N, C-alpha and C positions, 0 to 999 in steps of 0.2 A: 500611443495615451501618454501623457504626461504624467508624471507621479507627483503626489501630490507633497509639498515643502516639508520637510522636517525641521520641528523647532527647540528649542533648545530647553525648553521646560523640564526641570526634574521629575521624577518618576517612582523615586526611592519609596515617596508615600503610598503609590499605588500597590506596589511589591510588598511594601511592608501590611499593607490592610489586610492583603489577599493572603499573607502568611496566616497571620493571626486568623483568619475565617477558612484554615486551611484543613482544620479536624474534620467539620461537617463533608468537605468532599471527600476525604480519604475515604471515611466511613463509606460515604457514597460509591466511590472507586472498588473499595473492595465487598461491598454489596453485590457490585457487578461482576467481580472476577470471581465471587462464590457460586455467580450462578452463571456459568456463559452459554452462549448459544451461535448453534453455525450457521453459515449463509443462507439466508432468506427465511429464517426461522426463529429472527430477535424477537420474539413476541414480547417478552416481559421488559427486555431493553427499551424496546421503542414504545411501551406504554408506560416507562419510567419516564425515559426524557419529553416525552408528550405531556404528564402529566406535570411535570416540573416546570418547561416552559411555559403552558399555559395560565400555570399560578404567578407567575413572574409579569405576565402580562402579552405575551408572545401571539401570535397569532399563527396557528399549528394546522399547517397541512399534510396529512398523512395518508398511505397509498402507494408513494412512488418509489418505484420498482419494488414492490411487495410492502416490505416491514420499514422504508425508507421514509424518513418525513423531514420538512422543513418548518422552523419555525422564525416567524418576518415580525421586527420590529422597527416601525417607520418614526422618526421625529423631526422636525421642522419643515421646511420646505424646500430642502437639500434635495439633489435632481439624481447626485450619484448613487449607487448602489452596489456595494460588496458583499462576497459571498464568504463564509467560510465552512470548511468542513471538517468532519469527524466520524472514523468508520466504527463501527459498533460489534463485529462479527468476532466471533472465536474460531478454534482450528479445534480436529480431531486427536489430541494427545492427551493422554494420558498423567498427570500433575503428580511430579515427583520432589516438591518443593519442602512439603511439611508444614507450611505454613499454616496460622490459624484460620485466616480465609481463604486457603485452599480450595479450588473447585471441588464444590458439594456433588457433582455429577461425573463418573469415570467416562473416561473416555475423551471430553471434553475441555478445554481449558483455555485460558486468555493467554496465549504463549506469546502474541505481539504487539502486546499494548494497547487491544484497542479498547480496554477498560476505561485505562489511563488518558486515551485522546478523549473519551467523550468524555470525562468526567473534567478533565481542563478547560473542554468547551463550556459543559453546563457551570461551570465555575465563571467563567470567563461572562456567559449569558446573567448568570445572578447580578453581578458586578453590574453589568452593561445597563441592565434595567432599573437599577436601582442608583447607581450614581454616574453615568455617562453622559459624556457632555459629545452628542453629535447631533449634523442634520441629514437626512437621508435617509436609505435604506438598509435596513440589512438582514443578511438571510443567513440563517444558520441550518447548516444543509448535515445530516445526520443520515450517515451511509452505508444500507446493509452490504454482506457478502462479498467486501475488498479480497477476499482470500481464494484468487479464482478464479470466479465467480462472476465479475464483472458486474458490481452492485451499480458502480455509479454508470457504465453505459446503460443499464438498467429503466436508472431513474433518469437518466438524458432520454433513453425512450421514451418514458411515461412524460416527458413535457418539461421538466426541470427548468432549464432555460428561456423558454418560452414563459413557463406560467412563473418564474423567478427570477427577471433579467440581472447579470451582475458586469458590471465594468470592469472588475477583478474579482477573483478568489485565489484563496490560499488554503493552504491546509499543511500538517505538521507531523512528525512521526517521531519516535524515541529513537534512540540510537545504543544499544550497550558497546561499550571499546572505547564510548569518549565521556571525558570530564562530567559528571552530572550539572544540569541545568547551564551545559553549554550549547550555543545555537550556531549551527551549523548552514551557511548557505551556499548556491552557485548557480550561476544564471548558463543557459544552454541546457544541454544534454543530458541530465542530472540523473534517471535511471534505465534501464535497459529495457529493450522492449522484450516480450514471453510470448516463442508458442509453441502450445504442446500439439505435437502430430501424433497421430498412430498410423504407421503403416503395414498393412496385413499382406504379406506374400501367400497364394494361393500355390500347391504344386502338386503332387501325386504321392500318397503314401505307398510306404511297402516293408514287407520284411526288409528288418536289419539287417541280414545274411544274403537278403538280392536286390545291392542298393540299385543297379543297371535296370530294374524295372521302374523306380521313382523318378520323379520329377524334385530332389531334396531342397524344400523351403529355409532349412537350419542352414544349408551350405551357403547357399544364395542370402541368409540373412548374414551371416557368418562376416562373408564378403563385404557386404555392405558396409555392417557397422566399422571396419575397418577401412575402408574406402572414404565412409563421411569424415574421420580424422584429418582429411586430407584436405578439404574443405577449405576450414580457417587458414590451415600451412601454407595452401595455395592459392587460394582464391582474394585473401583478404588481404587489405596493407596492415603489414606486421604493427602500423601505429594504432591500428582501430581495435578494437575490444569487439571479439565474439565468439561464443560459445555455441558447441554442439555434444548435448551430452543424451548418452543412449540411457535412459533410466531404468529399461525393463525390455527382457530380451524372453519372450514366452513361448514355448513350441515341443509337444509330446507330453510324454507321463513316461514310457514306458523304456527299458534300453536296448531292448530290440526290435522296435517300433520304426521307422521313419515315417512323420506326421508329415500328414498332409498340408499344415498350413503354419506358418509363423508369424508373431506378430513382434514389432517393435516401439517401443513408446519414445518419445525423444522430447527434449528440450533445448528451447532453439532462442537463443538471445542475443542480441547488437545493441550498441549505442549511437548508432545511426541509419535513418530511415532505408538510405541507399543499400547499406551494408544487409541490412534485414531483408531487405527484396533480392540480394545475391543468394545469401545462405538458401532461401526457399528453392529459387530457380535451379540454384547447383544442386540442392538433394534432389529434387525432384529427376534432374538428370540422370545422377548416378543411379539412383535407385533404378529407372527407367532400363537404363543398360547393363546394369550387374540382372536384374530379373531378364531381361531376354539370354543375359549372359547363359544364366543358367534356366534356362527354360521353364520359368516361372511367372506367373501375374501379381502384378501389385493394385493397390489401391493406397490411398493416404486421406485421411481425414483431420482435420485441424478441430482440436476438443477445447483448446483457451486460445486467446491473441490476445496479447495487451501491445499498444504500441510505444513508443520512445521517451519517456515522459522530460519534454522539453520545459526549461523554465521561462519567461519570457525577462529581456535584458533591465527593461525601466520599472519594471513591477518588482524584480529579485534585489535593484538597487533599493526600491523605497523600503522593501523586508528587512535589507541589512542595516539599512538605516533606523528602522523602527528598533532592531535585536542590541543595536550600538548603543542607544538612545536609554533604553531597559536596565540591559546589564553591562553596559562597558566595551569598549574593545577588545579589553584583554579574555573577555569571555563568549568572543564574536569570530568564528572562523570563515573568511567572507567569502573564500572559496575554497570548499572542500572538493575533495576528489570524486568522479562520478561512482555508479552503486552496479554492481552487475543482476542486483536484483531486479524486481519490476513493482507495478503499482498502479491500480486503476484510476488512480488520481488524474494517469495522463489523458483521458478519455476527455475530460474536461479540461484541460488544459488544450485540447487541439479547439477547443468552440469558443474557449475565455482566456483573456490573456492572465497571468498569475504565476504564481512561485510556491514552490514545495520546501519546507525547509528542515531539518532535524535538530532536538534536542537529546545531548548527552545521557544517556541513563545511569551512567558509571563503569569508570576504567580499573576497575578492582580495587582503587584507593583507599575506598570509604567501605570496608566491608560492615559496616556496624550497620547499615540499611537493609534489614531484612534480612540477614542473615548473607548478606551478599549478592540477592538474588539477581537484582540490577543488573550489573556487569555480564553476567550471565547471558548470552547470545538470544535472541527471539530464533521461534518456532523450536525452541529445547525445553524438555521437560522440566527442568528447572530456573526457567527463568520468571521474572516477577517485574510490574512496571515500577518504577523509584516514583513513590509519592512526592519525596521533596519536588519534585519536577511540576506538581500541581499548581503552587502558587505562579511558577513564574510561565509557566504554558498559558495559565488564564491571564495575567497580567500581560504577556505579550501580546495577548487576542484583543484586549479589552484596549490597550495604546496603540497597536494597528486600526483600530476600530476607531478613536476617537482621530488617529490623525490623517485615515483616507475622506473618513466622513465629515471634515472640517467646519463645524459649527462656526456659525457669525459671529 
């Protein structure tokens, strides 16, 4: 697909206008932040989004992937179709920011900025409905359950792209550690695959004083943990990225009892589809060999699985051009480094060409924002979305829509 041509029309007025209206959406973002909802339970958030979109003239379809929804707006006779996606779910983390808009629900918080992503897209939706100039179909996708639960795939399984076809799709995520408002893009592999594996070893328990009567799954598991470290070191090209982390080793309860079962929980990541397949194959081979050596049996269950997120070149070139037009080349990183984190937007990019970009949430140089919480890394109890990004993100989506769905 060829990318739309970017013209040189100044966009400062667009960004300036959205900054003047930012207070409304800052209040909205903080309201969502105070009422975080976990994956597939985003009922209040989904209601709020649907109510706003309908009030602005969007046709809203609910129930995709449970609490997911799409707001569609058509104008003119343009045949192109654009998808913009925001995630809505929170994390099971107890907030420790002490901010006035901190979570009102113990053990749940927006520790990844999905409240901000939702508010940015809503701010863009309001502007586009009121003043946007485009011809074609705009699909605003508000997704549940990004945090390890595969909400993107759930929406797709419910017919997302069959019911709302898109010629291209885009998404944005905030990123602490980068200057606030900086836009970072990358074509090709951008975020790692993520596979959660649970390995259960079954042996024969015994009294700790009589180990010769046992088939000890703890010893077998210990050998497997050590052996797993050799896979990346000896089976993956040193220039490629790969991670095998044993996050949990669970076995037994008493100091004098050899248990009959041990459980290992693995996180496996790669930035290449071939490397991902190699890791899975070698893990199974190693576990099988070690289990036989220690006379235990094994089974493996995959509990999560996200593919490598791959941004398509033409759409990323287009997204870069929009970013440069909006904030200037000095505020754009055209080819940022890949991330070892994972994103289920990768599922959407397997079906539709598009690009996933980042917006800097703060690098600590501006500690005035919310007490400096914007520079705190995501998935941390002290994190908060940087509200100064709301007008920038909204302006970016509004400009991208006008440039992609070019009106005659």
